[in-house]
Steps between C-alpha positions, in 0.01 A plus 500: 500500500399415146412205281423419138236242415340354191124473503341158521322450168188408696506828693163671451632848425357487151564741214345822374270287281315396817386858555396529135249220563391580856174681579541878554878482454438452127293813448797694369813343355788704641834391352691502827319253717556183698280220624249556777601150612834640615317740732287221639801274551698767686201600714475140611876444539543807722194435712315815393156518661196730517667722760805563281560749219701442183640765268613557143694816400462416128144377509434532126151377418461358849606135498633503857213703642228302321648162593525618862141620499371167373686338793356745755833681554525880511745683273670825405604556139680789330509568126647801316329449162155669523333284236632174645402618850143558379480147357619357833245704696215381280603135524554514875148635563335241279214443744348835401391339175317208655152605386375633170823520299353307207198729477719811507730354234201442271380855564843642409506288184159631392611857562820438306310368201292817495807721540677318217200551271497878542863598540843407380812538714771683309813683613453396862815299562871490422593319177589176678135433582389547138771264381383221731137468387290489190290812456176316575634341816637832619151646455366220720770548764449875503126453542553257788735746666245780467220280635706397802612854572140622509358213704405543864536128565661386823696260280665772295856405596441133422355596163811710433724204583296283263540753219870539579553125461293510180760722333753219460224252418365698206806671357594431141866560584751264654436619853581202717684577821732662552536666162273686259583454132254703290648404162378309197754229579348435843138561401241242602309336218167491684334828597306435819192682619570719806137486612514120516841500671375750759193284568723195556728694735207621708362146525841372612527769769150427627571126514828557686330718761232239562770235545707717735198596709411135544829448687397756764850594616561628852455876524829688458616856433698618200677821409624569148705818481595692187853578609873430496647168614797697630269638772334169580516512882327839491192326357523169687611622842821402676514145631144436379550213254579134551586438136575705189476317168574679175655484157696819428572600141765275352823665393438416133434832325127439505305827487200439727361847428482425129327163520156641579521779243206368295272487803596836646472670161156347442366629833655842450728475802801595286545619143873486440833344595580818693185476712571135580855594600383781728216314669630141503852432375667756727319361804617139459826356626764495229496175301519619138727724297198713404504624861863607488603864462878502502528869588297444816672183622862602551478417871292183452778331303716514816242286687521709818197344668613144435846593623365628830322169553738245348853583389555157345188524283592854399844379388348217295238721340754772424701251298185396310398862437847589372500202260158600369617858458790385282275271297246778447763700314587199285151377412288653226190504719665731754269370776546657845508166679766633735269761651203265483682251725622769740158663521328166557709405801488850648119484481478140622713589802232748607229237455691244708548753783131592491385140507735426790334782693153370418560145623450371851792307659557168319279620213572376147578702189444284190603622155453341159803618302670440167864563426625662178795535266497833314764497228584151630611628842334287765322675787405248772205703622370248752835454675586871497162599643532233769849614599390863528210386719736314735717807535207722599381262771317193367614185678522255213376413155408203284505507118272250329567466127164436336582502127754588236442792265598587145526139380282564195755754374792257526534474122502875440858608417409863579415417862739438787552141614494571876266253676230685694256397770195604694518465878306547819707683763376465858650739755435475872504806726 
């Protein structure tokens, strides 16, 4: 059984902007989020209580897990990006910073001022970092990093999150999410002081923790695993979850590994495109052409996994892949959208199977999904995912259309005119 619904405009699912304003959720602005209100609404709608466990195979910076924790519900989250996983861990264990964070932040600031006075940070980072800050601000940021790295404070991870968020606050480049544009064209006119921005971030974090602790949520347990969504049931346990709520990568050629390049370069996690590819990009499900290696995907293009689960979906996707393959040879960009689409659905099939295994009978699998139209070829991601899920054993699905997408590009003659949407797909085991 299946149904398609439009969302009531009064439905309290909210938008990503809610999380940008909400305590703790707002500590780090990850450009792939959704509203914590959606998690709360679905917890209530599906009768999730303190004895239940919810899961998220693409936990990102922890929206599902944190919203569950504040409602007294236990959770299991999996994230393949090591930097993003660290941010989620720090946010989820916010209570560890309940006492003395402000004092430790002031101590770090004093140490940083002394470090800045006696040393200058040169040749420490890839060029991108130098392009994003004035020399004086980079000296301040480098000094703050050194002071945090040498501190023995119990709040060290919270201080690191505060400094991480400070990077986009104090950059002189156009570095709003999701892109970084370190050029004169995008340069900010006002050069902000990183010491002051760091102080403000620490004060915000301390205030958020005090507010969250005042709620006194019911005690719950939470596991955040650095791992692969395609092995989700291995981390969650079979039949252990009552609900899984997630937002997988959209099939829109968005390189999630690249979007945190400034932050990971600054902290010395990676120093090149190649390192990011090896340690992050190759570990994510395929959703961008930067992940495609044509010589290694000769079998993927045949969609063998999808075919074993759903012949009808395989037939439909094969037609789409073949059209994209023809267009790739005609277009100047030569984008490998054909293999991107095939790789995406082969990977998503594995995730759907794993989530099915992790759910208890009658459990719900809820996905926030966006469709796409590479080279103007429409890929109805929500419907195709739902149909695959039915064929592997889910009983039924409901698609709730929550908003249209791409409207602001309607006047761009270079862009396709295919209407797109964002949906919530609810599958029942």
